[in-house]
SEZA-460381 format. One record per residue (C-alpha): x, y, z; residue in one letter. Coordinates in steps of 0.2 Angstrom, whole numbers, padded with zeros to 4 digits, always signed. Layout:
XYZa ...
//
This chain:
-0001+0000-0001x +0007+0018-0006x +0003+0031+0001x -0002+0043-0016x -0008+0061-0008x -0005+0070+0011x -0014+0087+0013x -0010+0097+0030x -0017+0109+0037x -0008+0122+0048x -0014+0126+0063x -0014+0144+0071x -0007+0150+0089x -0008+0134+0099x +0010+0130+0107x +0004+0109+0104x -0007+0107+0090x +0001+0111+0076x -0008+0107+0062x -0021+0094+0055x -0018+0081+0041x -0025+0072+0029x -0017+0054+0019x -0024+0043+0005x -0016+0029+0003x -0018+0018-0016x -0029+0033-0024x -0042+0023-0014x -0043+0024+0005x -0039+0038+0016x -0038+0047+0035x -0044+0060+0042x -0039+0073+0059x -0025+0065+0061x -0012+0080+0072x +0003+0087+0068x +0008+0090+0090x +0023+0098+0099x +0031+0085+0113x +0043+0084+0123x +0055+0075+0108x +0049+0085+0094x +0040+0083+0083x +0026+0066+0082x +0009+0063+0070x -0003+0054+0084x -0017+0047+0075x -0036+0048+0074x -0042+0047+0091x -0060+0046+0103x -0069+0050+0118x -0077+0034+0127x -0088+0036+0141x -0076+0035+0155x -0066+0049+0148x -0054+0041+0139x -0045+0042+0120x -0048+0027+0109x -0039+0028+0092x -0051+0023+0075x -0041+0020+0061x -0020+0015+0068x -0002+0005+0059x -0003-0011+0064x +0018-0008+0065x +0033+0000+0064x +0038+0001+0049x +0018+0007+0041x +0018+0023+0058x +0035+0030+0056x +0030+0030+0033x +0015+0038+0039x +0022+0051+0049x +0039+0053+0037x +0025+0058+0022x +0018+0068+0036x +0032+0080+0039x +0042+0079+0026x +0023+0089+0018x +0022+0097+0036x +0040+0105+0035x +0039+0111+0017x +0022+0119+0018x +0024+0129+0034x +0041+0135+0023x +0031+0138+0006x +0020+0150+0019x +0035+0162+0024x 
//
């Protein structure tokens, strides 16, 4: 499965949340509402999640292995960096 499109939507005036993103796989499957977060060790991508009745959050979509997670994160963070650079 290949990533065929990444869209990044920067968020202004927020210390931790830097952007939302959508990723399209093989021009036929999309995951929306991924978040680019600035954590204690730098930027990372948080998967879409939903709040449960007990107040905890559960991912609604997530990769099943680190190789896929790394590929998605790299694609989104590269697109985020390009988007920020082009807006300067």
